[in-house]
N, C-alpha and C positions, 0 to 999 in steps of 0.2 A: 640779610645775609646769614644770620645765625639760624633762622628757621629752615632755610634751604639746606644749609650744611647739616643740621640735625636730621633732616629728612633723608639725605643721601647716606649718612652714617647709619640710620635705622635700616635702610635697604641692605647695606653691607652687612649689618649685624644679623638680619634674618637669614641671609645666605650662609654666613659663618655658622649660625645656630643649626641650620639644616645639615651642613657638613659635619658638625660636631655630633649631631644625633646619629647620622649615618655611620660615623666612625665608631661610636659607642655600641651601636647595634651590630657591628661587624660587617656592614654592607659595603664599606669603603676600606678594605684592608690595605696593608702596606704595599703589596705588589700592585694592587689596582691604582693606588695613589701614584706610584712610580710611573705607570703607563700614562695616567692622565697628565702628570707633570711634563712628560716628554711630548705628548700631543699638544699641550698648550704652548710650550716654549719653542717647539720646532715646526709647528703647523699653524695654529690659530693666531698666535701673536704676529708671526711674519705676515699672515694674511691681513691682519688688522693694520699693520704698518703700511703695507702697499696700498690698501683701499683708502686708508686715511690720508696719506700724503697725496696720492693722485687725485683723490676726490676734492682736494682744495682747489686745484686748477690755477689759472692765471691770477685769480683774486688774491692768492697767497702773496705774490710778489708786489701787487699793487698796494698792499697794506703796510709796506715798509717793515718787513719782518726782522731785519737784522739786529736792532737793539735787544729785542726779546730773545732771539735765537742765541746771540752771544751771551745774554744773561743766563740762559739755560746751561751753557757750557761753564760759565763762571761760577754759578752756584754749585754745580756738580764738582768741579775741581776745588772750589773753596771749601766745600764740606769735607772732601777727602783730606785736604791740607790741615783743616781745623781739627780733625779727629785723629791725625797720625800719631801724635805723642800721647793723647789720652788713651788710645787703644792699648798701650802698654800697661796702663793703670787699671782700666776697667775690664780688659780682656787679658787676664794674666796667662790664660792658656793660649799658647801661640796658634793652636788650631782654630781658635775663634776670632783671631784678629781681622782676618779678611772679611768675615761676616760682620763684625763690629763696624769696620770702615764702610762697608756697603750700606748697612742700615742707617748709619749716621749721616750719610751724604745723598743717598738715592731716595727721593721723595715720591709721594703719590701725585704725579704730575698731570694726570688727566681725569680720572674718575670724579674726584672732588672739585678740582679747579675749573674744569670745562663748564659745568652747569652754573657755578658761581660767577664765572666770567660772563656768561650769557645773561645772567640776572643783573649783574652790576653795570656792564658796559655794552651789552648788545652784541651785534655781529662783529664789530671791531674788536671786542674783547675776546671772542672766540678765536678769531684769526691770530691775534696776538698770543693767546694761550697755545695754540697749535705751533706757532713759531718757537716758543719757549720749549715745548715738548720735543721738537725736532733737535734743538741744540742739546738739551739735557739727555736725550736718548743716545746721542753720539758718545757721551761720557759713560752712560750705563752700559752700552754694548761693547765698549772697549776696556777702559780702566776698571769699571765696576765689576764686570764679569771676570776680568783678568785677576782681580784681587780675590774673588771667591775661589777661583781655580788654584790660587797659590796658598789657600788656607792650610795650615799645618806645617808649612815650610819656614824654616828660620831664614831671616834676611829678606831682601827685596824680591818681588815676584820675578820669575824668570821670563825671558823673551818669548819662549814657546807658549807660555800661558796666554799672552796677549795675541800671539799669532793664531792660536787656536780660535780665539773669539772672532778674528777677522773672517774666518770661514764658517762661522755659525750661521744658520738660516736667518736669524734676526738681524745680524750685521749685514749680510748680503742683501736682504730685502730692503733694509734701510738705505744702503748705498745705491742700490739699483733704482728704487723709487725716487730718491732724491735727485739722481742724475736725470731720470725721465722728466721729473717736474721742472728741473732747470732748463732742459732742452725743449720744453713745451710738448713732450710726447704724452700719449695716453694709451690706455688699454680699451678694447671694445667692451660694450656693455655686458655681453654674455660672459665675459671674464670677470669684470668688476663686481657683478651681482653675487656670484658664489663666494668671491673673496670677502665681500662685505658681510655675507651671512656667516662665514667662518669667523671673521673678526668679531662680530657681535656676540658670538658665543663665548668669547674669551673671559670676560669679567665674571659672569655668574658661575661658569665652570671653575674658574680659578678660585673664587671665594668659597665654593663648596669644598674644593680640595684642601684649601688652607684650614677650613673648619674641621675637616677630618684629621688633619695633622694636630690641631689644638686638642682634639679628644684624647691624645696621648700625653698631654702636658699636665702635670700636677703642680699647682701653685705651692704646695707645701714641701715639694722636693723636686729636684731636677731642674728648677728654674734658677738661673744665676741672676740674683737681684742687683749685684754690683754692675754686671754687664747691662742689664735693662735700664738702670738709673742713668748710666753713662750715655746710652743711646738717646734716651728721652731728653736729657739735658742738652746734649749737642744738637739734636734735630729740632727741638721745639724752642730752645732758648738761645743758644750761642750762634747757630747758623742764621736765624732770622735777625738776631741783633747785629751781627756783622754785616748782613745784607742791607739793613736799614742804614747803618753808618755809611757804607759805600754809596748807596743810592742818593743820600743827601748831598754827597760831594760831587756827583756826576750830573751833567746837564742832559739827562735823558728825557725823552717825551714822557709826559705825565702818566699816560696809560701804560707804557712799558715799565715804568718804575713801580706802579701799583701792582701790576701783574707779577713782576719778578719777586716783590716782597711777599705777595700772596703765596706764590709757589715755594719760596724759601721757608715759609711757616707751616707747610704741609707735613703730615706724618710720614713715617717711613713707607716705602713702597708696599702696597697691599699684598702683592704676590711675591714678596721677598723670599718666603720659605720655598717657593717653587724653584727660584733661581739657586737658592742655597742647596737644595737637594740635587739639582741637575749639575751644578758646578763645584760640589765638594764643600759647601759651607755647613753651618750648624742649622739644620732645618727647624728644629723645635724652638730654639732661641729666636730665630728669625720670625717665626709665626707669632710668638708671644710679643716681640717688640713691635710688630706691625699693629697688633691689637691694642697694646698699651698706648702707643703714640696716637692712634686714631681716636681713642677715647679721650685723651687729654687735649687734643688739638682744638676742639671748640672752645675750651676754657681760655685759650691764649690768642686765637686768631684775631678777634675783634680788637684786642689790646694792641697787637702789632700794626694792624691796618690803620688804627687811629693815630699812630705816631708819625706817619709819613705825610 
């Protein structure tokens, strides 16, 4: 598991390094990054959601997806609840609290876990992982984005912040594809193929864009280390620790329990800075937190998995 994880992180690192170089050379300027972020969040990620969900077909429901899907919802909500009070300590600037909550609870639920699930548990692991992603994405596209939209406002997020997320292309594509999957409907191949091509472009393009954002981040100034340490502690220590405790108490299928713990121990969402930029969060702190937690994750993942 550790070798595969390091291989995937190396691939991620190369894409980030390319983006960083392009940013330093001035080939990916601020306005270009803004356009790429909008393209990713409004076009390629919705395409990836639709092609991914509909591509699973009837096999998804035959795999008993509900424990992992509910686990995805529970980890997302649990992460938000766990980080709510610490956010006031580690993100003293109110404008960063939504970003802090987002980073502390929304994990890298597919790029790293999917190949690990395939390696550890085969096809059943992949379907279980996709079920978790479906549940976790529901929290991401509603509460997660809503909290980013409310960054900078004192008090709880307003209803309009959450209503706005319901009409975002990602939310609409998720709800539409989920409804079609549940009803046994599908799209013709000539539609699914271009959707899949667009979706496959998401991760490399997103990582290059995030790398360009990191080219503007200086470790000796501008980086809030209190903020970063809080995110890392919550995402890599407290959240998987809480998940482990709950999973030991619940009579869930073994595979679902292992997958949920694996997901809970993942780093912050790799494309978090794109969401932060699009929805009003702190883009640079988000990019740095994604990088830091991704680098620390391999040091802790085997420890957590060995305790279940």
